[in-house]
C-alpha positions as YAML, in Angstrom:
chain: A
units: angstrom
residues:
- id: 1
  name: MET
  ca: [27.24, 69.04, -42.85]
- id: 2
  name: ASP
  ca: [28.57, 69.10, -46.17]
- id: 3
  name: LYS
  ca: [32.15, 67.06, -44.77]
- id: 4
  name: HIS
  ca: [29.82, 63.76, -44.58]
- id: 5
  name: ASN
  ca: [28.05, 61.65, -46.86]
- id: 6
  name: LEU
  ca: [26.78, 59.00, -44.25]
- id: 7
  name: GLU
  ca: [23.47, 59.63, -42.22]
- id: 8
  name: LYS
  ca: [25.06, 58.14, -39.39]
- id: 9
  name: ASP
  ca: [28.36, 60.11, -39.53]
- id: 10
  name: ILE
  ca: [25.77, 63.46, -39.99]
- id: 11
  name: ALA
  ca: [24.22, 61.86, -36.82]
- id: 12
  name: SER
  ca: [27.47, 61.35, -34.42]
- id: 13
  name: ASP
  ca: [28.46, 64.86, -35.63]
- id: 14
  name: LEU
  ca: [25.11, 66.25, -34.36]
- id: 15
  name: LYS
  ca: [25.38, 64.25, -31.58]
- id: 16
  name: GLU
  ca: [29.17, 65.22, -29.94]
- id: 17
  name: GLN
  ca: [28.42, 69.18, -30.94]
- id: 18
  name: PHE
  ca: [24.91, 69.20, -28.98]
- id: 19
  name: GLU
  ca: [26.59, 67.57, -26.03]
- id: 20
  name: THR
  ca: [29.78, 69.97, -26.22]
- id: 21
  name: GLU
  ca: [27.44, 72.88, -26.40]
- id: 22
  name: TYR
  ca: [24.70, 71.42, -23.55]
- id: 23
  name: GLY
  ca: [26.04, 68.47, -21.47]
- id: 24
  name: PRO
  ca: [25.15, 64.78, -22.27]
- id: 25
  name: THR
  ca: [23.17, 62.42, -22.85]
- id: 26
  name: TRP
  ca: [21.41, 63.51, -26.73]
- id: 27
  name: HIS
  ca: [20.49, 60.99, -29.17]
- id: 28
  name: CYS
  ca: [20.25, 62.00, -32.26]
- id: 29
  name: MET
  ca: [18.59, 60.76, -35.76]
- id: 30
  name: VAL
  ca: [18.99, 61.22, -39.33]
- id: 31
  name: GLY
  ca: [17.16, 59.95, -42.27]
- id: 32
  name: ARG
  ca: [14.21, 60.08, -45.09]
- id: 33
  name: HIS
  ca: [11.97, 57.93, -43.09]
- id: 34
  name: PHE
  ca: [11.67, 57.45, -39.55]
- id: 35
  name: SER
  ca: [9.13, 57.08, -36.90]
- id: 36
  name: SER
  ca: [9.83, 57.84, -33.37]
- id: 37
  name: TYR
  ca: [8.33, 57.46, -29.89]
- id: 38
  name: VAL
  ca: [10.99, 59.29, -27.37]
- id: 39
  name: THR
  ca: [10.95, 60.08, -23.68]
- id: 40
  name: HIS
  ca: [12.92, 63.47, -23.64]
- id: 41
  name: GLU
  ca: [13.72, 66.15, -20.91]
- id: 42
  name: LYS
  ca: [11.75, 69.18, -20.88]
- id: 43
  name: ALA
  ca: [12.70, 71.97, -23.69]
- id: 44
  name: CYS
  ca: [15.40, 69.63, -24.93]
- id: 45
  name: TYR
  ca: [13.59, 68.07, -28.32]
- id: 46
  name: CYS
  ca: [14.28, 69.28, -31.59]
- id: 47
  name: TYR
  ca: [13.07, 68.05, -35.30]
- id: 48
  name: PHE
  ca: [14.08, 69.83, -38.54]
- id: 49
  name: TYR
  ca: [14.78, 68.86, -41.91]
- id: 50
  name: ILE
  ca: [17.93, 69.56, -44.31]
- id: 51
  name: GLY
  ca: [16.84, 69.28, -47.52]
- id: 52
  name: GLN
  ca: [14.81, 66.30, -47.36]
- id: 53
  name: MET
  ca: [16.32, 64.56, -44.32]
- id: 54
  name: GLY
  ca: [14.92, 64.61, -40.83]
- id: 55
  name: VAL
  ca: [17.17, 65.10, -37.90]
- id: 56
  name: MET
  ca: [16.01, 64.53, -34.62]
- id: 57
  name: LEU
  ca: [17.74, 65.41, -31.59]
- id: 58
  name: PHE
  ca: [16.61, 64.74, -28.35]
- id: 59
  name: LYS
  ca: [18.31, 64.72, -24.22]
- id: 60
  name: THR
  ca: [17.37, 61.96, -22.22]
- id: 61
  name: PRO
  ca: [16.42, 62.23, -18.54]
...
């Protein structure tokens, strides 16, 4: 995370890491303000904070 300054770069890096580790197809959103309404595979969703920045990752069916 320390190597990225832009939220889009963090999201891109996390997406690539998750797809390498857990297979396709993952989606990643990073930011201080966003809303979502998504469909995801069972047990393939996570939401957490890094400081004040929200991170949402989910895998689509």
